N, C-alpha and C positions, 0 to 999 in steps of 0.2 A: 505496501500501497503506500506508495509513493507520496511521500508531504506527512506522512498519518501513523503514529503505530497503533498500537490496540491499545492499551493505554487511552490515547486522543478518543478513539473509533468508542469504546466502553463511555470514556465522558457521555459524546454523542448520545449514543443506544439511553442512555438512561436519563438524558433531559428528555429527550422523546417521548420514551413507554417508559417510564420508572420501577413496569414490572413485567417488562420482557425479560424473559431468561436471555445470560448472554454466556457464550459458554467459548472460551479464551483457546485458539490450536495455535502456538509456537514454540519456535524454539532456542526460546529465552529459557530457560534455567536457573536466572540471581531468583534468592527464596525472596529479593526485597521486592521486584517486578512482579515476583506472586500474590505474596500480601496486601501489594497494593492496588490488584486485581480484583482480590479476595475481597478487600474490604470496600472498595469502590462501587462493585455490585457485584459481579461476577459468577454465576452459579457452577460455574466453573473451570478449571485451568490445567490444560494437559499441554506433554509438551511432547511435541515429536522425536522419534515415533509415536504416532498412536495407534497402536491394537481397534481394528475393529472393533471390535468386544467392549471393550472400554469409550467406546465416542455413541455405542450404542445404547450400554447404560446409562452413558451422561443424557445423554439425548432421550431417553421415556422421561429420567428425572424431571427433564427440563418440560416436558409434555403433561406430563403429570399436575406439574407443579402451575402450569398455566390454566389448566383444566379443558374442560370437551369444551370447541367452537361454540358459538350462537346455534339456534335452531337454524341449519339446512346449512350452514357454511362451512365447509370445507368436505361437504358427504359427493362422494362419485355421483355419477349420474348413469344409466344403464343404456350403454352402445345401442345404436340401430345397427350398423353396421357392421 
């Protein structure tokens, strides 16, 4: 993300939707950066390489936090063809 750090993006997302879960996926293993991200409201701070299982677990947790979409939103409709 040229010109924007992950922490900058997290701050922007927090200002737009404070309840939106944010999962940080980064190569930065610095404990201070992780701490800042978590204090800033990140749902998870994952360092690369991230296993598919770990990512799936955190995505499921984030979706549980948000809850189901309002009636009719996000539901697939049958295809006619």
